[in-house]
N, C-alpha and C positions, 0 to 999 in steps of 0.2 A: 183340424187341418189348416184352417185360416191362420191360427196363431203360429203354427209351424212354418207356413209359407212366408208369413210376415217376418219371422226371425231370419230365415234365409235370405229374404230380400235386403234386409239391413246389412247382413254380413257381406253379401255380394256388392252392394253399393259401396261400402267402405273399402273393400279390397280393390275394386275396379277404379275407384276414385284416386287412390294412391298410385296405382299402376299408371293411370292416365297422366299423373304429374311427373313420372319419371322421365329423364332425358331420352333414354333408349326408346320408350314407347312413343313419345311425341315425335321423335325423329323418324321412327318407322312409319307413322301415319302420314307425316309431311312428305316423305319421299316415296311412299308406296312400295317400299322394298318387299319382295316376295319371301325373304328369309326372316320376316318378323316373327318373334317368339310367340305371338298371340295366335290362338286358334281362331277359326271363323266365327264362332260364337262370341269369343272375347272381343273381336274386332267390331261386331255389331254393337255390343254393350258399350265398348269404349267410345265408338262413334256417337252413340246417344249421349254419353256423358260430356264429350267435347262440345256438343251442340248447346248444352245447358251449363257448361263450366263458367262461361263469361257472366251468365246471369247470376250464378251462385257467388262468384267472386265480386261482382259489382256491388252487391249490398255491403259487405264489410269494407270494401275499398271506399265507397261513397261515405259511409259513416266515419271511417278513419280520417278521410280528407276534411269533412265538416268539423270533426272534433279538433283536428290539428289547427284548422283555421280559427276556430273559436278560442282555443287556448292561446294561439299566437296574438290575436287581438287583445285578449284579456291580459296576458303578460305585458304587452306593450303599454296598455293603459295603466297597469300597476307600476311599471317602470316610470311612466310620466308622473304618476301620483307620488311616487317615492322621491323623484327629483324635485317636484314642487315642494314637498314637505321639507326636503333637505335645504332648498333655497330659502324657504321661509325661516327655518331654524337658523341659518347662517345670518340672514338679515336681522332677525330678532337679536342674536348674540352681538352682531356688530353695532346695532343700534343701542343696545344696553351698554356696551362697553364705551361707545362715544359719548352717550348722555352722561354716563357715570363719570367719565374723565372730565367733562366740562364742569359738572357740579363739583367734583373733587378739586379741580384747579381753582375754582372760585373760593372754596373753603380754605384751601391752603394759602391763597393770596391774602385772605383776611387774617389768617394766623400770622403770616410773615409780616404783614403791615403792622400788626399789633406788636411783634418783636422789634421792628424798626423804631416804632414809637417809644417802646421801653428803652431801647438803646440810646435814642436821642435824649430822652428825659434824664437818664442816668448820667450820661456823659456831659450834659449841660450843667455847669456849676450852679447857676442861679436857680435851678429848679429843685425844689425839695420833693423828691419822689416818695409818695406814700400810697401804695397800691390798695391798701385796705380802705383808705378814705375815698379814694377814687371809685372803688366798687360800691361804697355806700351811696356815692353821688350818682351812680348809674353809668359810669364810664366803662365799666367791665361787666360782663354778664354774671349774674349770681347763679352759677351752675356747677354741679360736681363733675360735669363732663369736660369742662375747659376752665383753666385758671392760670394766672400769670404769676411769676415769682422772679426775684432778683437774688442771686447768690454772689457774695463778695469774693474777693481774690483768695480769701482764706477757706472758702468752701462753706461759709455760714449763711443761713437764710437771713436776708436783710428785710425784705418786704414781700408780701404776697396778697393775692385777692382772696385767699381762703381764710375763713375765720377759724380760730383755734388751730392754726397750722402747726404741724409737727416741726420741731427744731432739729430734725435729722441732719447731720453733717453730710455734705455732698462732695467733699474733697477727694473721696476715693472712687467716685463715679466715673465711668469711661468717658462720658460726654464732657465732664469737667476737665479731665486730664487732657483730652484732645484740644479743647479751646485754650487751656493754659499753655500747652506746648506749641500753640500757633499752627496746628495742623488743619484747622478749618477756618477759612476766611469769611465764609458766608453762612448760610443757613445749614444747620446740622439736624438731620431727622434720625432719632435713635429708634432701635427696635423696641417693642413693648417689653418693659421690665417691671418687676414687683419689688418695691423697696422693703426695708425692715419693718416699717409700720403700715404698709399698704396691704390690701387684701386682694387686689386685682391688678393685672398688668396695665401699664399706662405708657403712652407714647410721648416723648419729649421733643419739642421743637426748640432749638436754642441758637443764640448768636453771642459772639465774644464781645465783652465790654472792655474798652481801652481808656487809659488815661491820656492826657493831652500829649504826652511824650511817646505814646504808642505802647506803653507798658500794660500788661494784663491787669484788668481791674474787676474781673468777675464775669458772670454769665447771666444773660436774660433768657428766661425759660417760659414757654407756654406748654403746659402739660395737658394732654388730650386723652380722654377715654376713647379706646378704639371704636366703640359704638358711635361716637360723635361723628366720625367720618362717613358713616352710612345712615345716620339718623334721618336726614332730610331727604333721602332718596325715595322716589315713588315706588313703594314695595308692591303695589298691585300688579306690576308687570312681571314679577318673578313667579315661576312655578314652584311646586313643593320641593323638588330636588335641584332647582336652579340656585345659583349664588352669584354675588358680586364681591370683589375683594380688592384691596390696594396692597401692593407689595413694593418694597424697595427694589431698585434695578438689579441689585446683587442677589435677590431671591427671598429674603425673610418677609413673612406676612405681618402687615400692620393692623388691618381691620378686614372684617368680612361680614356678609349678611347672607343667610340661607333662606330663601323663600320669604315667607312672612313670619318666620320663627325668630324669637328673641334669643335663642340659645347661642352659645359660643361655637367655636369650631367643631364640626362633627364629620363633614364629608369631604374636606378639602384634600389638597395634594398630600401624598405620603412624603415626598421629598420636595424641597424648595425648587421651583422651576426657574429657568432663565430664558428670557425672551429676547433674542438678539436684535430684531427689527423694531422700528418705532411703533408699528401696529401690525395686526394680522389676525388670522382666524384659522383654526385647525380642529381636527377631531382627536381628542385625547382618549386612549384605550382605558378600559376599566381598571387595569393594574395600577394606574397612577393615583387612584383616588381611594380614600379610606373606606367608602361604602361600596366599592367594587362596581360602580356604574360608569359607563362611558359617557363622555360629554363633548359638546361643541363649545370650544373656548375661544373667545375673541379678546384681544388686548390692545391697549393704546397707552403709549408712554407720554407723560406730561413734559412739555417742553421746558418749563421753568423750574421743575423740581425733579429729583432723582427717583421718581416713582412711576409705577405702571398700574393702570386700572384694568381689572379683569372682569369679564362677564361670562359665566358658564351656564349653558342650557342642557338639561338632561336629554340625552339622545332617546331614551325610552319615552319620555313625555313628548318630545318633539315629533316622534314617529307614531304616537298613539292614534291619531286620526287616520294616518295611512294604514295601520294594521287593521283597524276596524273595516276600512274599505276593502283591504285585501281579503279578509275573511268572507265578506259578502260576495266578492267577485269569485273567489275560489269555490265557495259553496254552490253558487249559481252555475258556474261552468262544469262542476262535477256532476250535478244533477242533469245538466243538458247532455254530457257525454254518456252518462248511463242510459238516458232516454234514447240517444242515437244507437247505442249498443243493442238495446232492446228492440228498436226498430229493425236493425240489421238482422238480428236473430229471427224475429217474426217474418221478415221478408224472405230470409233464406229457407225458413221452414215451409212457408207456403209455396215458394218457388220450387223447392225440392219435391214437395208432395204433388204439386201440379204436373211437374215433368215426369215423376215416377208413374203416375197413373197411366200415362201415354204408352208406357212400356210394360205394364203389369202382366199381361198375358204371356209375353215372351220371357220375362224374367222368372215367372213361376215355373215354366217348363225347364229353363236352364238350371234354376236353383234345385228343383227336384232331381234332375239328373246328376248334378254336382253332389248332392247329399247322399243319394243312393249309391252312386259308384264309389264314393270315397269311404263308405261305411265299412267297418270290419264285419258286420253281420250280413248274412244272406237275407235278401229282401225279395218277396214275391207278391204279385198281385194275382189272386186266384178268382176265377169266375165259376160258380157252381153250374153243373149240368144236371138239370132236374128231369125226373121221369114224369109220367102223366099225373101222378098223385102229388107232385111238388116236392118229392124227396131228392136230395142231392145224391146222385149215383156216381158222380165223378167231378173232377175239378180241372179246369183248363188254365194253364199258366199264361196270363195276359201280358205280364211284364215281370222282369227281374233284373237284379244287378249282376255284375260279373262275378262277385263273390258268391252269390247264391247259386249261379250256374256251375261254378267250380266245385261247390260243395256236393253237387250231384254228379260231377264228373263230365259236365258239358260246357260248351261255350254259350254265351248269352244268345247269340243269333240263332243257334241250333235248337234252343229250348222254348223260345217264345211261341205261343200258340199250341203247344203240345199238351195233351191231356195227361193226367197223372197215371192213367191206366196203361199208357204206352211206356211208362218208365218203370213202374213196379208190377210185380206179379200179382195175381188175384188175391192170394193169402195176405200178403203184406198191405195191399190196397185197402182191404176190408178194415184192417187195424188203423190205417191212416185216416180213413173216412170217419171213424168214430171221433177222432180228435177234431177234425175239421167241422163236422156237423155240430159238435159241442160249441165251437167258436161261433158258428152262425146263430145258434140258439141263445147263447149267453151275451153275445155282443163283445165280450172280452174274455180271453182265457189264456193263462200263462202257466207253464209247467217245465220242470227239469226232467228230461227223458234220457234214459239209457238207450243208445242206438241199437236197434235190432240187427242181428247179423245179416238178415235178408235185405236191409235197407241199403240204398246206394249212397247214403250220406257218409262222407269220409270224416268221421269223428266218433269218439267213444261216448260222450255225453253232449247234449245240446240243450240250450234254453230256448223254448219255443213260445212265441207270443202271437196270439191271433186277435185281430181287431176287425170287427165288421165295418166295411166301408161301402155304403149303398147296398146293392144286392150281393156284393162279393166279399172277399176276405183279404186283408193285408196280413201277410205271414212274415215274421221276422225269426230267423234262426241264428243263434250264436254258438260257436264251439266253446264249451266250458270243460273240456276234458282235463286241461291242466289244473283248473280251479278245483275240480272234483278230486283229482289225484292228491292235490295239496290238502284238501279237506279230510280225505281218508287218512293222510299221514298225520295230521293234527289230531284226528280222533284216536289213532293208535297211540300217539304220545300221551294224550290225555287219559287213556284207559290202561296203560301198561306201566308198571313200576320199573323205573330205570335201573335199579340195582339188581333185582332178581328176575326181571323179565316176566314176572307174574302179573295177572290183572290186579288193578289197584281199587281203592275205595270207591272212586268215581264209577268204575265199571260195575262194581258190585251193587251200588244203589240203583243203577239202570237195569241190571240183570234180574235182581230179586223179584220185582213185581211180576214180570212175565213168567218167571220160573214158578212162583207161587200160584199163579193163575192156571198154568198147565197142570200142576200137581193137584189142584182142587178139581179141575175138569176130569182128570184121570182117576181121581179117588186114591191117590198115592201120597205117602209121606215125604217130607223133606227135612233134613237135619242140618243145623249150622253148628260147627265146631269152632269155638274161639280159642286159639292157641297162643299162649304167651310164654316166651322163653325165660325160665327162672335164671337168676344170677347173671343175666346177660350184661347188666350194668357194670359188673366187675370186670368183664372182658374189655369193655370200652374204657373204663377207668384205669386199668392196669396195662393193657397191651396197646391201647390206642384205637381210634375209630377205624383205621385201615383193617386191623385184625377183626374188629366187630363186623365190618362189612363182609369180610371173607367168611366169617361164620354164618352170617345171614344167608349168603348165597348157598353155602353147603347145606344149611337147614332146609332151604326151599327145595333143593334137589331131592333130599330125603322125603319131604312131605309129598312131592309129586309122585314119587315111586311107590307110595303106600295107598294111593286112591286109584279108582277106575278112570278110564279115559273120559267117561261121561261126567265125572265129578270135577269140581273146580277148587283150586288152591289160590287164595287171594292174600296179598300182603296189604294190611291196613296201614302200616307205618311203624317205624321203630322196630321192636321185636315182637310185633303182634301180627298173627296170621289168622285168616278165616278159611275154613273148608266147607264147601256146600256139597252135601251128599243128596243127589236126587234119586227118585224111584226107590225110596226106603219102604220096605215091607214089614220089617220087624226091628225092635230096638236092639236085638242081639247083634245085628249087622253093624249098627253104629258103635256099640260097645267094643266090638272086635277092632274096628278101625282106631278107636281112641286108644286101646291098649297098645296096638302096634306103634302108634305115634309116640306115646310115652316111652316105650322101650327103645325105639330107634333113636329118638333125640337124647336119650339118656346115655347113649354110647359116646365115647370120647371123640372129639373132633381134632383133626390135624390142620392147623392154620398157622400162618406166619412162620413157616419153616420149623414148626415145632408141633409136638403132639400131646395128647393127654389132657386137653381142655374140656372140662365137663360143663354142660348146661342141662337143665331139665325142662320139661314142658308141663305147664299147668293148663288144663283144657276144661272150658265150660261148654255145655251142650244144651241147645234148645231144639225142639221138634215141632214141626208144623203138622196138624193145626192146633194141638193141645196147648202149646206154649205161646201162641200168638198167631194172628191172622195176617200180619203185614211184616215186611222185611225190617223196619225200624224196631218194632217190638221184639222180633226174634233175635236181632243182633244185641239189643240191650239185655235181654234175658240170658243170652249166651255169655255176655260180659259179666253179668252178675254171678253166674255159675262158675266162671273162671276164677273170680275172687274168692269164692267158697273153696275151690280146689287149692288155691294158694294158702288160705287160712288153715286148711286141713293138713298142711305140711309140704306142699309143693310136689312136683313130680307125680301128679295123678290127675284124673278126670272127675268131673262132677256134672250130673244132670240138673237142669234148672228145677227149682221148687219155689213156690210162691213166697215162703217165709225168708228166702235168701235176699229179697229186695230190702227187707227190714235191716239185714246185716250190712248191706251196702250203704244204706242211708246213714247207719250208725257210724260207718267208717268215714263217710264224707263229712258228717257232723264233727267228728274228732279232728279231721284235718282242718276244718274251718276254725275250730276252737284252738288248735295248736297255732295257727297263723295269728289269731287274735292274742293269744298268750305272749307270743314273741313280741308283738307290737306293744303290749302293755308291760312287758318285762315282769312276767309272773314266775320267774325262775330263780332258784337259790342254789347255792353250792353246799354239798356236804363233803367231808374230808375223811378218808380212811387211812390210818397210819400204816407205815411200813417200818418194821422193827429189826434191828440187828439180831440175828438168831442166837449168837453166843452170849451177848451182853444184856439183851432186852432193852437196849437204848433206842429211843425214837430216832430214826435216820431220815425219814421222808414221809410224804403223804400223797395220796391220789385225790384229785378234784373230781367229784361226781355230781352231775347236774340233776336237780329235782324240780318238778313242776308243783308250785304251790297254788293249787286251784282255789279260786275265791269261794267256791261252794263245796267241792269235794275234799278239800284239804290237799295233803301230799299225795301226788300221783306217781306211782312207780315208773321207772324208766322204760320197762318193757311195753307199757301202753302208748308211749309217744315216740321213742327213739326209732322203731321200725318205720313209723309213718313219716317222720322227719327225713329219714334216709330215702324212702321211696319218692317223696315229693320234692326233694332237694332243699327243704327247709333246714337240713342239717348244717348247711353252709352258714346261714345266719345264726343258728343256735350255737355253732362252734365258735364263731366270732364273739358271741356274748359270753361263753364260758371263759375264753382267753382274757377278755377285758375284766370280768369279775375276779378271776384268779389273781391277776396282777394288782387290781385295786385292793384285794383283801391282804395280799402280802405287804403292800405299802402301808396299810392301816395297822397290821400287826407290828411292823417295824417301828412305826410312829409311837406305838404303845410300849415299846421297849421289850417286846417278847423275843425269846430265843428262837427265831424262825428257822424252819428246816425246808429243804427244796419241796416244790409242789410239781407233780407230774400231771399233764393235761392230755386227755384222750383226743386223738385226731382220726376221723374216719377216712376210708379210701377216697371218698368224693372230695372231702376237704383237702386231702393230700395232693390230689391231681388238679383240682380246679379252684380251691378256696384261698389261694395266696397266703398260706399259713405263715411263711417266713415274713412277709411284709406286715401282716397283722401283729405277729409276735414282736417284731422289732419296734413297731409304733407303740404298742402298749407298754413294753419294758421302758422305752425312752420316756413316755408320758409319766410313768409312775416311779421312775428311777430305780428299777429292779435290776439287781445284778444277775447276769445270765446263769451263774452257777445255781441260782435258786429255782430255775425252770427246767422241767423235763417234758419231752414230747413222746407220748405213747402211741405207737403205730401197730396195726395188725399186720400179720404176715401177708395178707392179700395186698396191702399197699406196696409190697416189695416184689410182687410177682410179675411185674410188667417189664417194659423195655429197660434193659440194664443201664444204658447210658442216661435215660431220662430219670430213672429212680436214683441213680448215683448223683445226678445233678441236683435233684431236689434235696436229698440228704445232705449233700455238701453245703447247699445254701443254708439249711437249718444249723448244721454244725458250725458254720462261719459265725453264727450269732453267739456261740459259746454255750448253748444249751445242751443237755444230755439227751440221747436217743434211747428209747426203750421199745422192745418188741413185746407187745401184749398178747396174751393167750398163746404163748409159744407151744408148738406141738400139734395144733389143730389145722395148720395150713400147709404151705408147700416149701417152707424154707429149707434150704440145704446147707451143709457145713461150709461149702465153698462160698455160698452167697453170704452167710454171716461174716465170713472172713473178709470178703470184699467190701461189704457195706460198713464194717467197722462200727457196730452199735455198742452202747455202754452197758445196757442192762437187758437181761432176758427174764420175762415174767412167765414162769411155767404155768400152763393152764391148770385149773383146779382138778381136771380129770386125772391128771398124774398124781396130785396130792391125795386124792381119794384112794388110789391103789396102794398107798403105803400101808394101809390097815389090812390088806388082803393077801399078804404073803411076801415071800422073798422076791418074786418076779417083779412086782411093783417097785420095791427098793432098788433092785438092780438096774431097772430102766431109768429111775431118777438119778442113780449114781452115775450112769453113763452121761446123762445131760450135764451134771455137775462137772464131771471130768472134761467134757468137751468145752464147757465155759471157762474152766481154769486154763485150758490150753490156749484159748483165744483171749484170755485176760478180760472176761466179761462177768459182770456181777450177776448172780442168780437170785431171783426172788420166787418163792413158792406162794402161789395164790390159793385161796380157799382153805386155809388152815383152820379147822374146826375143833380139834381135840388136842388134849395134852399129849396123847400118844403120837400123833402126827408131828407135833413140835419136837418131841424127844427124838424121833427118827431123823428129822431134818437136821437137828443139832449133831447127831452122830455122823450124818452124811456131809457135814461141813457146808451146808447150804448157807449162803451169805445172809439173806433177809427173808422174812415171812410176812404175810398179809392175810388177814381173814378175821372171822368173827371171834375166834378164840382170843385174838389180840384186842380187837376193837371193831365194832360195826362202824359204818360211815356215820359221822356226827356233825352237827351244825358248827358254825364258826366259833361260837362261844365255848362249846365243849372242847373243840380242838385247841383253843387257847390254853385251856386248863391242862390238857395232855402235854402240850409243849413245855409248860412250866414243870411238870412232873418228870419228863424226859425218859425215866425208866418205867416200861410198862409191865415187865415181869422180872423176877430176880435172875441173875446170870446163870445160876445152877438149877433153875426151876425145871422139874420134870413132871409136875403135877399141875392140874388146872389152877390157874391163878389169874383169871381174866379180870380186867378192871370193870367196875360197875359202869354201865353206859347211861 
């Protein structure tokens, strides 16, 4: 109870807390309006929350204020640190640029002084200028970074400070042309260039040489390696990504130094910059540099030379110290903020807990009333009234909610304090006391109860829960009438077959154990009849599932009419039914019922607006107790007996016998072996010729499948074809026969044999579900078979279904160009009109008609009628089962088109069939005596 009250306390606190924050509620409290939507209880609780609301809010507000102040101070300090780092970076860059400009100016003045000295010495006639000699005497530095040269007016090198100097002609150089044209009056600084014999770019400082009359007399040159201009600079002040450089005022780079690295240009400007002012400093974005780093760049132009000195400081390195300080500050203030948040949460928790305890007693009462009155269940607090022996003889209602009072037909105020004896009569009170005493004894008791008609409870079913609370009981009642009704509806759906409205397998498995128990107690027998409709698959395959469903409904009605009201007819699924006969005294009664079922289901059914549809019933019977002591065993034995009835010829019943189990195991083993044989492709084809009756010429052949068992050898078709049809394996086997037939035809053609058409048997299941047209088309296309070499043999049952569907399937086959043959004609339901409509090519008359040719004129007349009908419809007639020369002679006299049978040839393997194709004539045209070919 403490946990329940605690949960309601938390729920109420949250609800009233948010209501207290709403404008409408706060306004009502402030104004004292009498039309406030809160009840008196709500006002008391909300007043309590208002008194402690400021305390609750003060904690997060104080923490938020301190956190904001802390962050503000931290951010201001970080801004100051950043500004300081920026100022230091600017100062460093400006200092570097100024120092570098001063050093560069000094170096350039020396170079210019050297050029002026060269110019003077050259232009003074009394001086014999020999720079190599002067270098040896130490007047010029012996360095590869700086050397002096004199170029005459023809562009040829006259003298130089470089030993073994190249005699490269300079007349085509830009600096030479400019001086010769008089475009430069003073010092000319050229951009770094690489000559024909040079391996690195060099900078040329040059002045024009003149004759006494002012005519052009050559050029004085000081050639400088770009590294010379930064060699003497103090490199220790440069960072790794800092650099200094010197550029001409119009942009081109002359020399540069990156940090303390000796490498050439790596990280400088992508495009030559122009600096308009004499000096300055700015922050250049990362896009302007080759390495993608922003930099602080300071520059200073040289007064005496057209050059500008640059110093660039990496912004990343400049702010490295600031970022370290920033990380420390941010980490510290984050930890401090989390600590303040934790303090606020702890303060709110303890403040709320302390305030809540002051109102705990009142809140428990209000929470209890809120929960009880809002519940959908009826709730009662009952106090037992004891007799002198301590036995509860009555219970008094100490409290209840409005829902509980309404369930008894009262109001809450009228029922509190009332004993149950004043509500119920004595008979029903005694029943109620049993349940209540059980709750007192066990401490907890729960049950679903159907409401007694004498009870005042307004419900059909209730869930009753009793919990002992101190000396009394807490009773909860919930109306579950709708749930029980739904449960019963689901139970009905789970136990009734939707198609036939008969009980289903689920119902049977629940019913049989109790029925067997009652039969055993009464010493009576019980019989289970397992009923299977024979040939039902043909109805589904030919007429469609709608017709099959209609037949199942009609069969269920017949079955129910044949048994007693105390017996049960169950549909297990598909075309299988089970009949449970109770109170069986002698087997003759069971036999009589089985005979009636076989007879009744053997009569024609009228379905799908047509009549004359025949099915039969195979019935297996097991009897309790001799055939089994439990329902599962009895059902299994009845199923086994049913298979025995089918094996005996269908349309009959069979009682279970122990040896039948062995037969069923044998059948299952055969089915498994057949599946394995299909997977391993253990099947071969034999071919039986069809011969022209008049000429004896081979005209066609029929492909017949044989099972080449690895242990048993050749297995006859009657052992595996029925199993394949019953299990649906005929679909896979049929595809295999089509593929093998087409492959064999292709092989014979490749061998140059005079092939004749091959006809392939197709079952009703293949015709309706096996995609025969698609399989045929694919195989003929794969092996390149002409459609005229393929025939499809269909039984009459394939054509007995829906006219439009059958016509559509046949039209699809005929569109391939193959021939259509009706096999075993005369044993099914074909009519003359149907043959005319379906437009088949060949009728293969069943062997039953061929046999009658030896038995008198009546058989001959019947066969003659078939031949005449075929002639009228322009259909080829083939007589099957020709066994004797006499039959052949009669068929020749009747003008039968073709014959097939053992008299002509038995089915033979592919090799022997190839020999027959080469022979072509299998008996002489005028033969009337046995002349069968050796097989």
